[in-house]
C-alpha positions in Angstrom: 153.4 249.5 36.8 154.3 253.1 37.5 157.8 254.6 38.1 157.1 255.2 41.8 156.5 251.5 42.5 159.5 250.4 40.4 161.8 252.6 42.4 160.2 251.5 45.6 160.9 247.9 44.7 164.6 248.6 44.5 164.8 249.7 48.1 165.1 247.5 51.2 161.6 247.8 52.7 162.6 248.1 56.4 165.6 250.5 55.9 164.7 254.0 54.7 166.9 255.2 51.8 166.2 258.8 52.5 168.0 260.3 55.5 165.6 263.2 55.8 162.9 263.5 58.5 160.2 263.4 55.9 161.5 260.3 54.2 161.8 258.5 57.6 158.3 259.6 58.6 156.9 258.2 55.3 158.7 254.9 55.9 157.4 254.8 59.5 153.8 255.5 58.4 154.0 252.8 55.7 155.2 250.3 58.3 152.4 251.1 60.7 149.8 251.1 58.0 150.9 247.7 56.8 150.9 246.3 60.4 147.3 247.5 60.8 146.2 245.9 57.5 147.9 242.6 58.3 146.5 242.4 61.9 143.0 243.4 60.7 143.1 240.5 58.2 144.9 238.0 60.4 142.8 238.4 63.5 139.5 237.2 62.1 141.3 234.4 60.1 142.8 233.1 63.3 139.4 232.9 64.9 137.9 231.3 61.7 140.6 228.6 61.6 140.2 227.9 65.4 136.4 227.6 65.1 136.6 225.2 62.1 139.1 223.1 64.0 136.8 223.2 67.0 133.9 221.6 65.1 135.8 218.3 65.0 136.9 218.6 68.6 133.4 219.3 69.8 132.1 216.2 68.0 134.8 214.0 69.5 134.0 215.4 73.0 130.4 214.2 72.7 131.5 210.8 71.3 133.9 210.5 74.3 130.9 210.1 76.6 129.8 207.0 74.7 132.8 204.8 75.6 136.4 204.1 74.7 135.6 202.1 71.5 133.3 204.8 70.1 135.9 207.5 70.8 138.8 205.4 69.3 136.8 204.8 66.1 135.7 208.5 65.8 139.2 209.7 66.4 140.7 207.4 63.8 138.0 208.4 61.3 138.6 212.1 61.9 142.3 211.6 61.4 141.7 209.6 58.3 139.3 212.2 56.9 141.8 215.0 57.7 144.6 213.2 55.8 142.6 212.1 52.8 140.1 214.9 52.4 140.3 218.1 54.4 144.1 218.6 53.9 143.6 218.0 50.2 140.9 220.6 49.8 142.8 223.1 51.9 145.8 222.6 49.7 144.0 222.7 46.3 142.0 225.8 47.3 145.4 227.5 48.0 145.6 228.1 44.3 142.9 230.8 44.8 145.3 232.7 47.0 147.3 233.4 43.8 144.5 233.7 41.3 141.8 235.5 43.3 144.4 237.6 45.3 146.2 238.9 42.2 143.0 239.4 40.2 141.6 241.5 43.1 144.8 243.6 43.2 144.7 244.1 39.4 141.0 245.3 39.8 139.7 242.5 37.6 136.9 242.0 40.2 134.6 239.8 38.1 137.3 237.2 37.7 137.3 236.4 41.4 133.8 234.8 41.0 135.0 232.9 37.9 138.1 231.6 39.7 136.0 230.5 42.7 133.5 228.6 40.4 136.4 226.9 38.6 137.8 225.8 41.9 134.4 224.5 43.1 134.1 222.4 39.9 137.5 220.8 40.4 137.1 220.2 44.1 133.6 218.7 43.7 134.9 216.3 41.1 137.6 215.4 43.5 134.9 214.5 46.1 133.7 211.6 43.9 136.8 209.3 44.4 137.1 210.5 48.0 133.6 209.3 48.7 134.5 205.8 47.6 137.6 205.9 49.8 135.6 207.1 52.9 132.9 204.5 52.3 135.7 201.8 52.7 137.5 203.4 55.6 137.3 200.3 57.8 138.8 198.0 55.1 141.6 200.4 54.4 142.5 200.9 58.0 142.4 197.1 58.7 144.6 196.5 55.7 147.3 198.8 57.1 147.2 197.0 60.4 144.7 198.9 62.6 142.5 197.0 65.1 139.5 195.5 63.2 136.9 196.5 65.8 138.1 200.1 65.9 138.4 200.1 62.1 134.7 199.1 61.8 133.7 201.9 64.2 135.8 204.4 62.1 134.0 203.3 58.9 130.6 203.9 60.4 131.7 207.3 61.5 133.3 208.2 58.2 130.2 207.2 56.2 128.1 209.7 58.0 130.8 212.3 57.3 130.5 211.8 53.5 127.7 214.3 53.0 130.0 216.9 54.6 132.9 216.3 52.2 131.1 218.2 49.5 130.3 221.1 51.8 134.0 221.3 53.0 135.1 221.5 49.3 132.8 224.4 48.7 133.6 226.0 52.0 137.3 226.3 51.4 136.6 227.9 48.0 134.3 230.5 49.6 136.8 231.3 52.3 139.6 231.9 49.8 137.3 234.0 47.7 136.3 236.3 50.6 139.8 236.3 52.0 141.3 237.6 48.7 139.0 240.6 49.1 140.1 241.3 52.7 136.4 240.5 53.5 136.9 238.2 56.5 134.4 239.5 59.1 131.4 237.5 57.6 133.4 234.3 57.8 134.1 235.0 61.5 130.4 235.6 62.1 129.1 232.5 60.3 131.7 230.2 61.9 130.8 231.6 65.3 127.1 230.9 64.7 127.8 227.5 63.4 129.9 226.5 66.4 126.9 227.3 68.7 124.5 225.4 66.5 127.0 222.5 66.3 127.0 222.2 70.1 123.2 221.9 70.1 123.1 219.5 67.1 125.7 217.2 68.7 123.7 217.0 71.9 120.5 216.2 70.1 121.9 213.7 67.6 124.3 211.9 69.9 122.2 211.6 73.1 118.6 212.3 72.2 118.2 210.6 68.7 119.9 207.4 69.6 122.4 207.7 66.7 125.4 207.7 69.0 128.7 208.4 67.3 126.9 208.5 63.9 125.0 211.5 65.2 128.2 213.4 65.9 129.4 212.7 62.3 126.0 213.7 60.9 126.0 216.9 63.0 129.4 217.8 61.6 128.2 217.3 58.0 125.1 219.4 58.7 127.2 222.2 60.3 129.5 222.4 57.3 126.5 222.7 54.9 124.8 225.4 57.0 128.1 227.3 56.9 128.3 227.0 53.2 124.7 228.2 52.7 125.2 231.2 55.0 128.3 232.3 53.1 126.6 231.7 49.8 123.7 233.9 50.8 126.2 236.6 51.9 128.1 236.4 48.6 124.9 236.6 46.6 123.2 239.4 48.5 126.0 241.5 50.1 126.8 244.8 48.3 130.5 244.2 49.1 130.5 241.2 46.7 128.5 242.9 44.0 131.5 243.4 41.7 133.3 240.1 42.5 130.2 237.8 42.2 128.2 238.3 39.0 126.5 234.9 38.8 127.3 231.5 37.4 129.3 231.5 34.1 130.5 229.0 31.5 133.9 230.6 31.8 134.4 228.5 34.9 135.0 225.6 32.6 137.8 227.4 30.7 141.4 227.5 31.8 140.9 224.5 34.2 144.4 223.3 33.4 145.9 226.6 34.4 144.1 226.3 37.7 145.4 222.7 38.1 149.0 223.8 37.5 148.8 225.6 40.8 146.2 223.6 42.6 148.0 220.2 42.3 151.4 221.5 43.6 149.6 223.6 46.3 147.8 220.4 47.5 151.1 218.5 47.5 152.8 221.4 49.4 150.1 221.3 52.1 149.5 217.5 52.3 153.1 216.5 52.5 153.5 218.7 55.6 150.3 217.6 57.3 150.9 213.9 56.5 154.3 214.0 58.1 152.8 215.1 61.5 150.2 212.4 61.3 152.9 209.8 60.5 154.7 210.6 63.7 151.6 209.4 65.7 151.5 206.2 63.6 155.2 205.6 64.1 154.8 206.1 67.9 152.7 202.9 67.9 155.8 200.9 66.9 157.9 202.2 69.7 158.7 199.8 72.7 156.1 201.5 75.0 153.2 202.5 72.7 150.7 202.9 75.5 152.8 205.8 76.7 154.3 207.1 73.5 151.1 207.2 71.4 149.0 209.2 73.8 151.8 211.7 74.4 152.5 212.1 70.7 148.7 212.6 70.2 148.6 215.2 73.0 151.6 217.0 71.4 150.0 217.0 68.0 146.7 218.3 69.4 148.5 221.1 71.3 150.6 221.9 68.2 147.4 222.1 66.1 145.6 224.3 68.6 148.3 227.0 68.8 149.0 226.7 65.1 145.8 228.5 64.2 147.6 231.8 65.0 150.5 231.5 62.5 148.0 229.9 60.1 145.9 233.0 60.2 148.9 235.2 59.7 150.1 233.0 56.7 146.6 233.4 55.1 146.8 237.2 55.6 150.3 237.4 54.1 149.3 235.4 51.0 146.4 237.9 50.5 148.5 241.0 51.1 151.3 239.8 48.8 149.0 238.7 46.0 146.9 241.8 46.2 150.0 244.1 46.0 151.6 242.1 43.2 148.4 242.1 41.2 148.2 245.9 41.7 151.8 246.2 40.4 153.3 247.3 43.7 156.3 245.2 44.4 157.6 247.4 47.2 154.4 247.0 49.2 154.3 243.2 48.6 157.9 243.0 49.9 157.1 245.2 52.9 154.1 243.0 53.7 156.2 239.8 53.7 158.9 241.4 56.0 156.3 242.7 58.4 154.6 239.3 58.4 157.8 237.7 59.5 158.3 240.2 62.3 154.8 239.7 63.6 154.9 235.8 63.5 158.3 235.8 65.1 156.9 237.9 68.0 153.9 235.6 68.2 156.1 232.5 68.2 158.3 233.8 71.1 155.2 234.7 73.2 153.4 231.3 72.5 156.6 229.3 73.1 157.2 231.1 76.4 153.6 230.1 77.4 154.3 226.5 76.5 157.4 226.4 78.6 155.8 228.0 81.6 152.8 225.7 81.4 154.8 222.5 80.6 154.5 220.9 84.1 150.7 221.3 84.3 149.5 221.0 80.7 149.5 217.2 80.8 146.9 217.2 83.5 144.4 218.5 81.0 144.6 215.1 79.3 145.6 212.6 81.9 146.1 212.1 85.7 148.9 209.6 85.3 152.2 211.2 86.5 154.4 209.5 83.9 152.2 210.9 81.1 152.3 214.4 82.6 156.1 214.3 83.0 156.6 213.1 79.5 154.3 215.8 78.1 156.3 218.4 80.1 159.5 217.2 78.3 157.8 217.3 74.9 156.5 220.8 75.5 160.1 222.1 75.3 160.4 220.6 71.9 157.0 222.0 70.9 158.1 225.5 71.9 161.0 225.3 69.4 159.0 223.7 66.7 156.3 226.4 67.0 158.7 229.2 66.3 160.0 227.5 63.2 156.5 226.5 62.1 155.3 230.0 62.3 158.1 231.4 60.2 157.7 228.8 57.5 153.9 229.4 57.5 154.4 233.0 56.6 157.1 232.2 54.0 154.7 229.6 52.5 152.0 232.3 52.5 154.3 234.5 50.6 155.1 231.7 48.1 151.3 231.2 47.5 150.8 234.9 47.0 153.5 234.9 44.4 152.3 231.6 42.7 155.4 229.6 43.8 153.4 226.5 44.9 155.5 224.1 42.7 158.7 225.3 44.4 157.1 224.9 47.8 156.0 221.3 46.9 159.6 220.4 46.0 160.9 222.0 49.2 158.4 220.2 51.4 159.1 216.8 49.7 162.8 217.2 50.4 162.5 218.7 53.9 160.0 216.2 55.3 160.5 213.0 53.4 164.2 213.1 52.5 165.4 214.7 55.7 162.9 215.0 58.5 161.2 211.5 58.6 164.4 209.6 58.0 166.0 211.6 60.9 163.0 210.8 63.1 163.2 207.1 62.4 166.9 207.1 63.0 166.6 208.9 66.3 163.6 206.9 67.5 164.4 203.4 66.5 168.2 203.3 66.0 169.4 205.6 68.8 166.3 204.8 71.0 165.4 208.4 71.8 161.7 207.4 71.6 158.9 209.9 70.9 161.2 212.8 71.5 163.3 211.5 68.6 160.2 211.5 66.3 159.5 215.2 67.2 163.1 216.2 66.8 162.8 214.8 63.2 159.9 217.2 62.7 162.1 220.0 64.0 164.8 219.1 61.5 162.3 219.1 58.7 160.9 222.5 59.8 164.4 224.0 60.0 165.3 222.8 56.5 161.9 224.0 55.1 162.2 227.4 56.7 165.8 227.8 55.6 165.1 227.0 52.0 161.9 229.1 51.8 163.8 232.0 53.5 166.7 231.8 50.9 164.2 231.9 48.0 162.3 234.8 49.6 165.5 236.8 50.2 166.7 236.2 46.6 163.2 237.0 45.1 163.0 239.7 42.4 159.8 241.5 43.4 159.6 243.5 40.2 159.7 240.3 38.2 157.1 238.8 40.4 154.8 241.8 39.8 155.3 241.4 36.0 154.5 237.6 36.3 151.4 238.5 38.3 150.3 240.9 35.5 150.8 238.2 32.9 149.0 235.6 35.0 146.0 237.9 35.5 145.8 238.9 31.8 146.1 235.2 30.8 142.9 234.3 32.6 140.8 237.4 31.8 138.2 237.5 29.1 139.7 239.7 26.3 136.6 241.9 26.3 137.0 242.6 30.0 140.7 243.3 29.7 140.0 245.9 27.1 
């Protein structure tokens, strides 16, 4: 680490130390340059996240034309798959934000391919027990009290999703690998192509082949595999990946425990948050009027998920920028990226929340024609507006934590915020004080406020020079000695 970067790290990134015109101009140019880097990275990531989310929505839209039972089963299976599989892979692959991002910043390019292969090995092994779980989806759902007929439909749908579970595991690894290199345009291109192909496959397999809802699940599995193969071809043939992908190596089987020390808490950090949102929908079924509460909570969750792709893309961009700069030994630039990320996501949150408030009285008509549902959704939109701002801030702070390798701290914070504070508050408000579904969502807001506050305190107290030194130690600890020399 050079003296320039050390001295930079001692300064507040948004307040110029120098009072001279030249110093202010330099700070201003640094600020604008970082904003451009962040938005250039976040924009494609937002679209990628949206299109991956759209694959499941498109499949459910086609199944919806087959009848209420088919749609209920497919929706339940999709939720079950998200909770037990997709969120787990998304979380575990988050370890690559640290390893690949910092290795790229340190210019140990070959290690990115090794880290990706290591992650693929671990995630593919994780698919084996998950396959057994998905194959018994119906029995598991019936055991926890779900309708037997809907549970059977869900199991049929989940079994045809099983081939796609292996593709999703590989896909998340490829996305993190390319994201760490700021190489996001190919992912945007392939997911765009896959979305169009997915529409055609769903139409053919659902309506023309006679497979029904099974065809929609099979189309999803095929779409995931096509995406994986397209990205694999790009990584193998593109000159931009020539230095980061040098072929398969036995080194992927080394340091697996080091990978797991970040992958496991990263998975816990992600899953605890996602599961708490899904739990709100399940708890809504226990309220006095579940026929009203459950659909409204589901609409709220879908709306939240749809607009969440924006801060999610920004969080991914921040984890990349922070990890790259720490790996390169530039603590000031890492700190600047984190601060600018917060400013950008706060601006996005205010704009998105304003749209939610303005559209609150008509948004419910997109899902239902019943006036009581529409009015209830309008009330919930006010709570969604507040929760979206908090969720955006915590997403960027979580991205900063992943870039620094603080997944274990994040896991502990999420455990406390959601399961010791948020969910108990939701249950208390909904079932003791009879606030209903609004009480459940207020509990989520309480959890988000606690999570954001704790992550914010840790980020403010962070010693960026120390984090840069830890990044250097982490990178050197996973590099082949011959390469390091």
